[in-house]
C-alpha positions in Angstrom: 88.9 87.6 106.8 88.3 90.6 104.9 91.4 92.2 103.3 91.5 95.6 102.0 94.0 98.1 100.3 95.0 101.2 102.1 93.2 103.1 99.2 89.9 101.1 100.0 90.5 101.6 103.9 91.1 105.3 103.9 89.0 106.4 101.0 92.0 108.1 99.4 95.5 107.4 98.1 97.8 106.5 101.1 101.2 107.4 99.5 104.5 105.4 99.2 105.5 106.8 102.9 102.5 105.6 104.6 102.4 102.5 102.6 105.8 101.6 103.5 105.1 102.1 107.3 102.0 99.9 107.2 103.9 97.2 105.5 107.1 97.5 107.8 104.5 97.1 110.8 102.8 94.1 109.2 105.8 92.3 108.6 107.1 93.1 112.1 104.0 91.8 113.6 103.8 88.6 111.1 100.6 89.8 109.5 100.1 88.4 105.9 99.0 90.4 103.1 97.6 89.7 99.6 98.4 91.7 96.7 96.0 92.8 93.8 96.6 94.5 90.5 94.8 97.7 90.2 94.6 99.7 86.9 93.0 103.3 86.7 93.9 106.8 85.2 96.2 107.5 88.2 97.7 104.4 89.1 98.7 101.1 87.5 100.4 98.1 89.5 100.1 95.8 92.3 98.9 97.0 95.9 99.0 95.2 99.1 95.9 94.4 101.1 95.8 93.8 104.6 93.2 92.3 107.0 90.8 95.2 108.1 91.4 94.2 111.9 95.1 94.9 111.3 94.3 98.2 109.7 91.8 99.2 112.3 94.5 98.5 115.1 97.2 100.3 113.3 95.6 103.3 112.8 93.5 103.2 116.2 96.5 102.6 118.1 99.1 104.7 116.3 100.8 107.0 118.7 102.9 109.9 118.1 106.2 108.3 118.9 105.6 105.7 116.1 105.0 102.7 118.3 102.0 100.5 118.2 99.9 98.3 120.5 100.8 94.7 119.6 97.5 93.3 120.5 95.9 91.8 117.5 93.0 89.4 117.4 94.5 87.0 115.1 
């Protein structure tokens, strides 16, 4: 299963607010994540990496009211 950071998935920094929302939803749904250390001129620290399939569904199914479709393929 491929896991990616939000930066790698979005192609830009996600920011702490979006990162917290994604993490909260992953925890609520029981989706596990991995961490990796990143060090570059703009950021140094650990980031969460999620299954790409979770991120695909999270961003595809996000609705204006903040609820999500709970159908995950894993």
